[in-house]
N, C-alpha and C positions, 0 to 999 in steps of 0.2 A: 584753472577751471574748477578747482576744488581738490580735496584729498583723493589720492589714488586708492584703488582696491585691486589687489592681485587675486584673481579667482581661486577659490579653494576646491574646485571640482576636478583637479588634476590636469586641466587643459594647458597649464603653464608649468614647464619643468625648468626653464632657464630664465634667469634675470640677466639680460645682456649688458655688455660693457656700456657704461655711462647711462644706463636706463633711467636711473633716478638721481643723476648728478644734479647738484644744486636744488634738490627737492625742498620746497620751502615749508613743509609741514612737520610737526613734531612726532607724528606717529605713522606707522605703516606696518601692517601685519604681514609677515612672510609665512605663508601657509605651508602645511605639510604637502608634499608632492614636488616642491622645489628641490631639484637635485644639484643645480649649478648656479653659482653667483659669479659672474664674470668680472674681469678687471675694472676697477673704478666704478662699479655699478651704482654706488651710493656716494661717490666723492662729493664733498662740499655740501651734503644735505644737512637739513636742520633736525634730523631725527634725534630723539633723546634716549631711546631704548630700542634694543634689538634682541630678539629671541631667534636663534637659528632653528630651523625645522629639523627634526630627527632624520628626515629624508635627505638632507644635504650631504652630497658626496664630494663635490668639488667647490672650493673657494679659491678664487684667483687673487693674484697680487693686488694690493692697494684698494680692495673692495670698499673700505670705509675711510679712505684717506681724507683728511681735512674736514672731518665731521666734528666740528668744534663744540657742538651742543650735546653730543653723545655722552650720556652719563653712565649707563649700565648696559652690559652685554651678557646674555645667557648663551653659552656655547652649546648647551643641550646635547652633550655627548660627542661633539665634533672633535677630531683628533689632532688637527694641525692648524697653526696660525701662520699663514704664508707671509712672504716678503711685504713689508709695509702695510699690512692690513689695517691697522688702526693708527697709522702715522699721523701725528698732529691732531689727535682727538683730545683736545685740551681739557675737556670736562669729564673724561672717562675716569670714574672713581670706583666702579664695581664691576668685576668680571666673575661671573658664575660659571662653573663647569670646567675649570682648569685641571681638575683631577684626572681627566681622560686624555689630556694633551700629551702627545709624544714628541712634537717638534714645534719650536717657535722660530720663525724665519727672521732674517736680517731686518732690522728696523720695524719689526711688527708692532711694537708698542712705543716707538720713539716719540718723544715730545708729548706724552700723555701726562701733563702737568698736575692733574688732580689725583693721580694714582698714588696712594700712600702706603698700601700694603698689597701683597699678592701671595697666593698659595699655589705653588707650581705643581704640586702633586708628585706621586712616586713614579708615574709612567713616563715622565719627561726624560728624553735621551739626548736632545739637541737644542741648544739655544744659539741662534744666529748672531752674527756681528751686529753690534749696537742695537740689539733688540729692545733695550730699555734706556737708550741714550736720551739725555736731557730730561729725565724724570726726576727733577730736583727734590720733589716731596716724597719720593719712594724711600721709606725708611725701614720697612719690614718685608723680608722675603722668606717664606717658608718653603 
């Protein structure tokens, strides 16, 4: 029916599980006021770019799994990348805001084939099992 719009008036705080699964459009603004993104909320979507709102408090597992067109992500101060968050985001090549990350979960960036370099930042204390598995082009890690 057309591209979706998430109200930015504070009336929506949670993006539910599978809410935008297989979303066919390239863009969707996630406004301030969103505090939770549930499991697989955007799985298989065609989104190309995501900016986390600063209000985000909870990001559940596999939120952006199979987002093959996702090219860049701005974590915008968020502190953790949970289990399988960007699993199979084959086009992901830019991740902004990793300097605040304290933990990267299992399989978080698994099969992100376009990722060539990553700066993990000084706050990182935990990297989960196979967090960067099958990233054959990842050649530089700071």
